[in-house]
N, C-alpha and C positions, 0 to 999 in steps of 0.2 A: 196663717194670717197673723201679722204682728198685733199685739195687744196695744190699744190706745192708752197713752198715759194721760191721766186727767190731772190738771193743776187747779189749785184754788187761788183765786186772785180777788183782792178787795179793791173796788173802784168806788171812790166817793162814799165809802162805808157800806157798799153793797157787795155781797159775796157772789162771785161768778165762777162757775166751773168751766174750764177751758181745755181744749185738746193741745197736744204738744206743739204744733206749728202755728198756733194763733198769735196774733199781735194784740197789743193793748187796745187798738182801735176795734178789732174784732170783738174782744171781750166787752168793751164799752157798748157796742151795738147790741150784744146779747142782753146786757143789763138795761137797755133802753136809755143809755146816757149818750147825749149828742156831743161829739167832738168835731169842731169845724175843720174842714180840709178843702183844698182846691186841687191838689195834684193826685189824690187817691182815685184809682180806677181799677176795678177788679180784673180788667184785661191786662194790666201791667204789673211788673214787679214793684213793690213799694220802694220808694227811694227818699221820701221826706223832703221833696223839693220846695214846697211852699212854707214849711215849718209851722203852719197854723195849728197843727194838731199836737203841739207840744203839751206835755204833761209833766208833773213832778212825781218821781218815784222815791219812796222812802229809802234813805240810805245812799242815794245818788246825788251828788252835789250840783248837778246841772239839769235843766229841762231836757226831756227826750222826745223825739217824734213818735207819737202813738202808732202811726201807720207802718213804721218799719222796726219797731222794738218788740221782740218776742216776749210773751209773758213767761214768768218764772213762778215756781210754786211759792205761795205765801207772799207774793208781791203786793205792795200797798201803793195805790195810785191816787193822786189828786188831779182832777181834770180842770178845776176852776178855782182860782183864788186871785187876790189882787195882783200878784206878780205875773201870773199867766195872762190875765186880762190885759195888763200893761204891755206885755211883750206882743200879744196878738194885735193890739191896737197899733203898735209901732210897725209890725209887719204889714198890716193892711194899708197903713199910710205910705209905706215904702212902695208897695205894689201899685197903689193908686198914683203915686208921683210919676211913674213911667207908663201910665195907662191912658189911652185916649179919653178925653173928657166929653164924650158925645153920647152919653147913655140914652138920651131921648130919641136919638136917631138909630140906635143899635137894635138889631133884630132880636137880641136876647133880653131887652129891657123887660123887667118884671119877672124874668125867668133866669136871672144871672146870679150865680153863687157869690161872686165878688160883691155885687151890688147889695145882696141880702146881708152879707157879713158886714159891709160898711154901715148899713143901717143899724144892725144889731149892736155893733160896737161903737156906734155914734162917731164914725170917722168920716170926715168930708174930703180928705185927700189934699188939704192945703198945708199940712205941716211941713212936708219936705218938697223941695223944688227939684223937678226932674224933667226929662223929655216926655211930654205928654203925647207925642205922636204927630201933632200938627202944629204948625206955626201960623202967624197971621196971614202969610201969603197963600196958605192952603197947601204948601208943599210938606211932604212928610219929612221929618228930621230922622237922624239915626236913632234906632231903637232896637230893643230886643222884642221879638214877637214869639210867644210861646203858646203851645197847647199841651194837651196831656201826653203827647208822644214826641214832640220836637221843640227845639229852640232855634230861632233864626236871628241873624243880624240883618237888619233891613236898612237900606239907604235909598233915597230918591223918592220922588212923588208917586211913581207907579209901583214902587217896590221891586223894580227890575234888578236892582243890585241887592240880591238876597244870598246870604251864605248860611248853610246849615252848620250850626255849631254843635248840636247834640241831637241824637235821635235814640229814643228808647227801643225796647224790644218790640 
């Protein structure tokens, strides 16, 4: 049996012991540190699609996605500061700009990760203009529809013109 390599990681000043194949997001969960994410699902390979889990790593000149970045020994991670908060607000605003604005009629209302993040980061979705999914006539406009495993291009009121653009494992 192969011996597990243990790595020491410091996240927001807390030291965490991690196994070889863990990500920053895994390490943060161990430490009780919440990092927002919309695309992370244990059933899928991490791919950092939503980018909301970005963190700063000492010595790296750009933010990295915590869900797909493996930990390294003696890594120092910052999960929350002004820059990260600003970037996350922008990302949430961009997601909301192409999201149907019918939360009160949605079956997920009150149990929606995107809605919770919008409230937490005080984002109302009005910053960017995009295709919200419905127009005044009630017909669906062209938009991307995605879930944790697929991304579709949708056109037409019934969604009959639907093309699979990407599908995960």
